[in-house]
VOGU-3710 file (C-alpha; in Angstrom, 3 decimals, decimal comma):
1> mtnenrnkty> 0,000/0,000/0,000  1,459/3,403/-1,020  1,764/6,295/1,424  -1,035/8,112/-0,414  -3,399/5,134/-0,131  -2,395/4,598/3,478  -3,174/8,250/4,180  -6,592/7,881/2,537  -7,284/4,757/4,597  -6,484/6,563/7,843
11> thilkytglf> -8,631/9,525/6,824  -11,529/7,222/5,875  -11,346/5,343/9,193  -11,134/8,595/11,143  -14,044/10,108/9,221  -16,490/7,268/9,806  -15,299/6,536/13,317  -16,003/10,210/13,970  -19,426/9,933/12,328  -20,562/6,922/14,331
21> ggvqglgilv> -18,731/8,107/17,426  -20,516/11,443/17,205  -23,866/9,732/16,853  -22,965/7,440/19,725  -21,983/10,509/21,762  -25,366/12,119/21,170  -26,899/8,771/22,025  -24,964/8,668/25,276  -26,285/12,109/26,213  -29,830/10,890/25,603
31> givrnklval> -28,931/7,635/27,348  -27,766/9,560/30,419  -31,267/10,914/30,807  -32,856/7,506/30,174  -30,528/5,560/32,485  -30,952/8,133/35,226  -34,732/7,952/35,007  -34,771/4,146/34,747  -32,451/3,836/37,755  -34,634/6,180/39,789
41> llgaegmglm> -37,920/4,582/38,710  -36,895/0,908/38,830  -33,891/0,831/41,173  -31,140/-1,783/41,034  -33,674/-4,628/41,358  -35,709/-3,415/38,396  -32,582/-2,976/36,290  -31,575/-6,504/37,288  -34,926/-7,864/36,054  -34,523/-5,992/32,777
51> slfnsttkli> -30,997/-7,380/32,406  -32,233/-10,960/32,935  -35,019/-10,535/30,375  -32,625/-8,928/27,863  -29,933/-11,586/28,238  -32,511/-14,381/27,883  -34,121/-12,958/24,730  -30,654/-12,375/23,273  -29,759/-15,998/24,006  -32,888/-17,241/22,190
61> sdstnfglsm> -32,311/-14,820/19,314  -28,659/-15,778/18,869  -29,602/-19,460/19,047  -32,172/-19,277/16,254  -31,180/-16,507/13,816  -28,362/-18,484/12,099  -26,055/-15,485/12,452  -27,661/-13,793/9,450  -26,888/-10,315/10,758  -23,188/-11,127/10,168
71> savrelsaaf> -23,092/-13,822/7,466  -25,465/-11,790/5,278  -23,140/-8,776/5,432  -20,296/-10,909/4,087  -22,357/-12,350/1,202  -24,048/-9,069/0,310  -20,724/-7,177/0,425  -19,316/-9,608/-2,154  -22,417/-9,108/-4,329  -22,145/-5,329/-3,954
81> eqhdetymrr> -18,563/-5,385/-5,284  -19,767/-7,141/-8,492  -22,009/-4,176/-9,422  -24,682/-6,549/-10,746  -28,071/-5,057/-9,844  -30,093/-8,183/-10,699  -27,852/-10,454/-8,646  -27,865/-7,961/-5,769  -31,672/-7,899/-5,772  -31,816/-11,714/-5,613
91> cidsvrllsm> -29,353/-11,767/-2,719  -31,378/-9,186/-0,799  -34,621/-11,090/-1,405  -32,894/-14,226/-0,143  -31,707/-12,464/3,033  -35,192/-11,111/3,720  -36,785/-14,523/3,255  -34,280/-16,176/5,578  -34,706/-13,386/8,146  -38,461/-13,934/8,209
101> ltallgmavc> -38,091/-17,709/8,578  -35,557/-17,408/11,401  -37,777/-14,803/13,072  -40,705/-17,239/13,090  -38,440/-20,027/14,347  -37,098/-17,907/17,211  -40,568/-16,775/18,196  -41,880/-20,356/18,263  -38,924/-21,649/20,299  -39,273/-18,882/22,882
111> mvispilsrw> -42,992/-19,576/23,303  -42,568/-23,352/23,603  -39,804/-23,269/26,218  -41,204/-20,327/28,215  -42,049/-22,515/31,281  -38,498/-23,897/31,285  -37,037/-20,391/31,000  -39,184/-19,224/33,901  -37,870/-21,947/36,205  -34,281/-21,740/35,020
121> vfgwgdhslh> -33,851/-17,959/34,984  -35,698/-17,060/38,164  -36,394/-20,166/40,211  -39,260/-18,344/41,901  -42,726/-17,284/40,718  -44,233/-17,986/37,314  -42,767/-15,812/34,563  -43,918/-18,010/31,666  -46,278/-15,339/30,326  -43,429/-12,813/30,327
131> fvllsivvfl> -41,335/-15,057/28,093  -44,293/-15,790/25,796  -44,667/-12,041/25,291  -40,916/-11,626/24,842  -41,076/-14,057/21,899  -42,340/-11,019/19,971  -39,033/-9,291/20,740  -37,123/-12,305/19,381  -39,146/-12,090/16,139  -38,565/-8,349/15,761
141> mavtggelai> -34,827/-8,667/16,463  -34,390/-11,237/13,671  -36,148/-9,063/11,088  -34,171/-5,996/12,189  -30,878/-7,914/11,930  -31,543/-8,841/8,300  -32,415/-5,285/7,280  -29,359/-3,882/9,070  -27,160/-6,375/7,195  -28,512/-5,021/3,907
151> lkalrqlksl> -27,722/-1,419/4,852  -24,199/-2,342/6,013  -23,405/-4,211/2,803  -24,692/-1,283/0,733  -22,363/1,058/2,709  -25,326/3,179/3,822  -23,291/4,534/6,701  -25,206/7,773/7,240  -28,522/5,909/7,363  -27,069/3,476/9,896
161> akisflnivg> -25,851/6,391/12,011  -29,331/7,947/11,964  -30,933/4,632/12,927  -28,536/4,242/15,840  -29,377/7,664/17,246  -33,123/7,461/16,619  -33,277/4,068/18,323  -31,904/5,587/21,516  -34,279/8,548/21,351  -37,178/6,201/20,618
171> alitsiplfy> -36,290/4,036/23,616  -36,355/7,117/25,840  -39,665/8,449/24,553  -41,497/5,119/24,608  -40,198/3,439/27,769  -39,920/6,167/30,410  -43,658/7,031/30,514  -44,437/3,314/30,935  -41,925/2,944/33,783  -43,303/6,060/35,460
181> iwrqaaivps> -46,865/4,712/35,459  -46,382/0,951/35,968  -42,779/0,685/37,250  -41,462/-2,914/37,051  -44,704/-4,159/35,470  -43,823/-2,094/32,382  -40,478/-3,811/31,708  -41,776/-6,454/29,265  -44,142/-4,095/27,352  -41,340/-1,524/27,058
191> liivaltqml> -38,943/-4,116/25,601  -41,550/-5,042/22,971  -42,250/-1,421/22,037  -38,542/-0,547/21,810  -37,857/-3,592/19,581  -40,821/-2,687/17,350  -39,591/0,898/17,030  -36,122/-0,309/16,045  -37,526/-2,664/13,411  -39,777/-0,026/11,838
201> ltiyyshrqy> -36,962/2,533/11,689  -34,591/0,051/10,063  -37,174/-1,103/7,517  -37,929/2,523/6,631  -34,317/3,158/5,598  -33,681/-0,220/3,938  -36,961/0,012/1,980  -35,722/3,276/0,444  -32,765/1,370/-1,040  -34,552/-1,821/-2,079
211> aihfnwsktl> -38,334/-2,007/-1,804  -39,605/-4,935/0,241  -41,452/-7,694/-1,577  -41,295/-11,237/-0,250  -40,685/-14,044/-2,693  -41,252/-17,403/-0,992  -39,376/-19,465/-3,572  -37,188/-22,526/-3,183  -34,589/-20,884/-5,429  -34,020/-18,094/-2,913
221> llqgspmlki> -33,676/-20,622/-0,104  -31,033/-22,519/-2,077  -29,235/-19,283/-2,899  -29,118/-18,451/0,796  -27,779/-21,857/1,824  -24,115/-20,670/2,003  -25,199/-18,032/4,517  -26,972/-20,695/6,560  -23,907/-22,955/6,518  -21,695/-20,181/7,823
231> gvafvmagil> -24,563/-19,186/10,072  -24,459/-22,502/11,936  -21,111/-21,431/13,392  -22,578/-18,033/14,227  -25,476/-19,748/15,979  -23,113/-21,862/18,039  -20,949/-18,845/18,832  -24,063/-16,829/19,636  -25,296/-19,539/21,974  -21,905/-19,634/23,676
241> gsgadflirr> -21,675/-15,843/23,966  -25,231/-15,282/25,123  -25,005/-18,400/27,259  -21,898/-17,053/28,978  -23,652/-13,740/29,526  -26,705/-15,554/30,874  -24,725/-17,903/33,163  -22,769/-15,028/34,681  -25,948/-13,118/35,495  -27,695/-16,217/36,802
251> ylnvlgsvet> -24,709/-17,002/39,037  -24,762/-13,445/40,390  -28,516/-13,735/40,936  -28,219/-17,028/42,851  -25,169/-16,192/44,981  -26,014/-12,525/45,270  -29,400/-11,071/44,342  -31,276/-9,419/41,497  -29,784/-6,175/42,808  -26,281/-7,621/42,331
261> vglfnaaymm> -27,156/-8,421/38,709  -28,359/-4,852/38,247  -25,139/-3,406/39,664  -22,936/-5,693/37,542  -24,915/-4,913/34,408  -24,754/-1,172/35,088  -20,946/-1,243/35,429  -20,462/-3,457/32,386  -22,857/-1,568/30,113  -21,566/1,819/31,251
271> tmtyaglvfs> -18,030/0,893/30,191  -19,065/-0,808/26,934  -21,375/2,042/25,926  -18,656/4,621/26,489  -16,105/2,585/24,523  -18,739/2,218/21,794  -17,993/5,824/20,821  -15,014/4,394/18,924  -15,974/0,748/18,422  -19,384/1,467/16,850
281> ametdffprl> -17,839/1,901/13,376  -16,178/-1,540/13,402  -19,116/-3,695/12,348  -20,695/-1,001/10,184  -17,725/0,246/8,160  -14,650/-1,910/8,863  -16,219/-5,371/8,492  -17,642/-4,780/4,968  -14,270/-3,334/3,853  -12,388/-6,292/5,316
291> ssikhtgall> -14,830/-8,743/3,693  -14,028/-7,315/0,255  -10,337/-8,336/0,592  -10,102/-11,733/-1,096  -6,561/-12,754/-0,184  -4,249/-12,699/2,816  -1,001/-10,776/2,902  0,092/-7,149/2,968  -3,312/-5,610/2,189  -5,061/-7,582/4,937
301> netvnsqiev> -2,347/-6,697/7,456  -2,416/-3,033/6,482  -6,207/-2,799/6,686  -6,420/-4,409/10,124  -3,424/-2,557/11,573  -4,687/0,815/10,329  -8,026/0,190/12,028  -6,289/-0,798/15,276  -4,018/2,258/15,245  -6,816/4,773/14,712
311> slllispmlv> -9,099/3,063/17,243  -6,354/2,919/19,866  -5,295/6,533/19,362  -8,872/7,798/19,531  -10,058/5,799/22,510  -7,000/6,048/24,781  -7,421/9,690/25,906  -11,147/9,019/26,345  -10,413/6,054/28,610  -8,213/8,204/30,849
321> vfmvgvpvll> -10,982/10,833/31,037  -13,506/8,122/31,845  -11,348/6,529/34,544  -10,793/9,870/36,266  -14,417/10,964/35,895  -16,099/7,807/37,255  -16,854/9,368/40,704  -18,906/12,036/38,933  -20,371/9,865/36,176  -21,806/7,044/38,326
331> pllysrefvs> -24,269/9,145/40,353  -24,954/11,260/37,263  -25,789/8,296/35,022  -27,573/6,197/37,630  -28,064/7,093/41,302  -26,222/7,074/44,635  -27,137/3,393/44,895  -24,502/2,643/42,226  -21,543/4,600/43,685  -20,097/1,378/45,149
341> lqvmvqtlvl> -19,198/0,332/41,577  -16,467/2,977/41,213  -13,389/0,739/41,475  -14,994/-2,034/39,387  -15,708/0,393/36,540  -12,200/1,864/36,710  -10,804/-1,673/36,502  -13,002/-2,520/33,503  -11,645/0,529/31,667  -8,241/-1,185/31,404
351> amywravklp> -9,874/-4,016/29,434  -10,892/-1,501/26,754  -7,260/-0,913/25,717  -6,987/-4,585/24,790  -10,441/-4,568/23,227  -9,362/-1,742/20,899  -6,527/-3,940/19,628  -8,328/-7,277/19,479  -11,652/-6,273/17,871  -10,276/-5,627/14,351
361> iayiplakgn> -8,293/-8,883/14,571  -11,421/-10,778/15,662  -13,167/-9,814/12,399  -10,605/-11,651/10,226  -12,153/-15,165/10,442  -15,623/-13,640/9,981  -14,517/-11,841/6,822  -12,890/-15,023/5,493  -15,896/-17,212/6,285  -13,774/-19,469/8,505
371> srlyllveai> -16,607/-20,652/10,713  -14,612/-23,347/12,522  -11,848/-21,016/13,646  -14,354/-18,353/14,647  -16,296/-20,884/16,709  -13,159/-22,269/18,356  -11,937/-18,831/19,419  -15,371/-17,828/20,738  -15,772/-21,091/22,657  -12,420/-20,756/24,423
381> ydvvlvlavi> -13,102/-17,120/25,303  -16,613/-17,733/26,661  -15,614/-20,707/28,820  -12,632/-18,853/30,289  -14,750/-15,722/30,875  -17,463/-17,555/32,826  -14,953/-19,432/34,988  -12,903/-16,288/35,619  -15,900/-14,139/36,596  -17,233/-16,866/38,916
391> agfhyyellg> -13,822/-17,144/40,602  -13,381/-13,377/40,769  -16,821/-12,805/42,290  -16,272/-15,632/44,781  -13,161/-13,982/46,208  -13,706/-10,235/45,712  -17,386/-9,899/44,721  -18,081/-7,328/41,965  -14,542/-5,929/42,001  -13,265/-9,464/41,463
401> agiaitlvav> -15,607/-9,822/38,487  -14,144/-6,629/37,006  -10,569/-7,846/37,509  -11,493/-11,179/35,894  -12,975/-9,507/32,801  -9,836/-7,373/32,395  -7,445/-10,329/32,694  -9,532/-12,376/30,248  -9,369/-9,458/27,773  -5,562/-9,742/27,769
411> ldflmlyyfm> -5,682/-13,525/27,305  -8,273/-13,151/24,539  -6,012/-10,769/22,620  -3,006/-13,107/22,914  -5,081/-16,106/21,811  -6,571/-14,257/18,825  -3,200/-13,007/17,696  -1,738/-16,515/17,844  -4,556/-18,039/15,756  -4,660/-15,213/13,183
421> httyqynisy> -0,869/-15,224/12,819  -0,657/-18,983/12,239  -3,749/-19,176/9,998  -3,644/-15,944/7,950  -0,037/-14,803/8,469  -1,349/-11,689/10,163  1,330/-9,610/11,894  0,814/-6,703/14,241  2,816/-3,708/13,052  5,537/-2,030/15,083
431> svwqylgiql> 3,366/1,097/15,230  0,540/-0,803/16,948  2,897/-2,188/19,608  4,407/1,260/20,085  1,072/3,067/20,473  -0,311/0,346/22,744  2,761/0,523/24,982  2,617/4,305/25,336  -1,129/4,617/25,872  -1,373/1,580/28,163
441> mfglftyglv> 1,362/3,131/30,299  -0,807/6,243/30,665  -3,790/4,035/31,529  -1,958/2,032/34,202  -0,522/5,205/35,731  -4,017/6,703/35,883  -5,387/3,520/37,461  -2,772/3,708/40,205  -3,500/7,411/40,635  -7,271/7,046/41,081
451> lsthgwlywg> -6,863/4,207/43,583  -4,261/5,906/45,773  -5,032/9,634/45,770  -7,898/12,023/46,400  -8,669/15,729/46,342  -6,529/18,113/44,295  -3,865/15,463/43,614  -6,517/13,120/42,135  -7,978/15,728/39,809  -4,734/17,556/39,022
461> ggvavvllsl> -2,856/14,366/38,219  -5,808/13,050/36,223  -6,014/16,177/34,055  -2,244/16,056/33,439  -2,383/12,445/32,186  -5,417/13,239/30,008  -3,529/16,091/28,333  -0,436/13,940/27,769  -2,438/11,073/26,257  -4,407/13,484/24,070
471> wvslrilrkk> -1,234/15,239/22,875  0,370/11,943/21,834  -2,732/10,804/19,919  -3,304/14,112/18,117  0,366/14,388/17,156  0,352/10,935/15,532  -3,040/11,364/13,827  -1,956/14,706/12,396  1,046/13,018/10,761  -0,936/10,084/9,403
481> tdlwthlklr> -3,989/11,836/7,927  -4,978/14,835/5,812  -7,586/15,801/8,379  -5,605/18,744/9,703  -5,149/20,126/6,174  -8,859/19,696/5,385  -9,832/21,521/8,575  -7,519/24,448/7,795  -8,879/24,699/4,247  -12,451/24,806/5,542
491> vwkk> -11,561/27,547/8,026  -9,851/29,650/5,324  -12,813/29,217/2,943  -15,144/30,558/5,626
//
């Protein structure tokens, strides 16, 4: 890859990471209001119930949707590169047919096993009706996943950004009034309404690209069979991932309480949502680009390493800000009931450095359609994660769970790198190691600072590290992209 092309790649990544990060940022601002109101209206117990319902519906959805939301992106991206409108239309019709069939399958499974879910998830009371109603959510999620795959493959990045933001606003507008009136009794209806809103928004934008008309033909089913074959691995990986998520929350519910689940979920989601400012562009922009690379070698390495470098440089100063600002953010985002999570959240932040490096690498087997390798890596990660969180919680409660997640993030990165290096000859560039070393040093120093100081030393030291981390990132990004030049030109034109 020439320096000019490399520069364009960096600029492209920065542009769309900024687009989706900006949308995610607006979403976080709206989410602050929603989370605050939900925490006040439902409390930790209510948030724990919502977490259990969400993790269960996700488990059913991932177990029955054949991974179409990912495998369809890969197939449709390949069709998009051929510039054959007729073939593209057939592929889209095939995806929509398969999405509808998997939606019906997921809905039926959820309804049939609802009594089992009630006993297994809660162990008290009869929640069968709740899970019967939540089968509607499973149906809606499958349809939404298929339509999102179409938009991603068509590179409709602005539409996807709008959908992301409007979904968050829609969740706020539709759910808060229900929680205010009916409190915990409104959890299941709110989940259905939010899922319906998301589906309708997604269909609105995808319909503008390719009008919806269902063709229930055997030919389309046969055409979609490669997606289903790859999808089997996605289903297994989805079951493992959602199952791990479910087992962790069930363990916390049994050994702790529903309130413990709510606290754990708040800490985990708070960290993941914040990191999503940078990571949100991965699946939407990076994965389709990676899927279009047919061979291994220099281009694959360059594409993945460029994504890692930009992601790491963007997120690192934000992680330092987040780690320092946790004492303010926790009561702001939730309530005083959640302040005890401070050290756990600050520990989880360290895992995000490794996540920034490993996420682009994790997309390689997906882009290559290597379902066996993808499944193997996911299986090892999920098993280790569950065992580590159980052990961590046993010894140090929620802080131990946070430490476990961080340590597993490091092991996950090392494992992924080993498999991708031996299978696809992928090599991490010197620049990635260099940037990771510098920024991780800032992160570890900040972690020690926030645990051992308070008052003016806490805030003064925190601000100093933030400025140092930000200076390093901006200096490197300025060298690697034309962004600075474009900004100056715009200013002079005005």
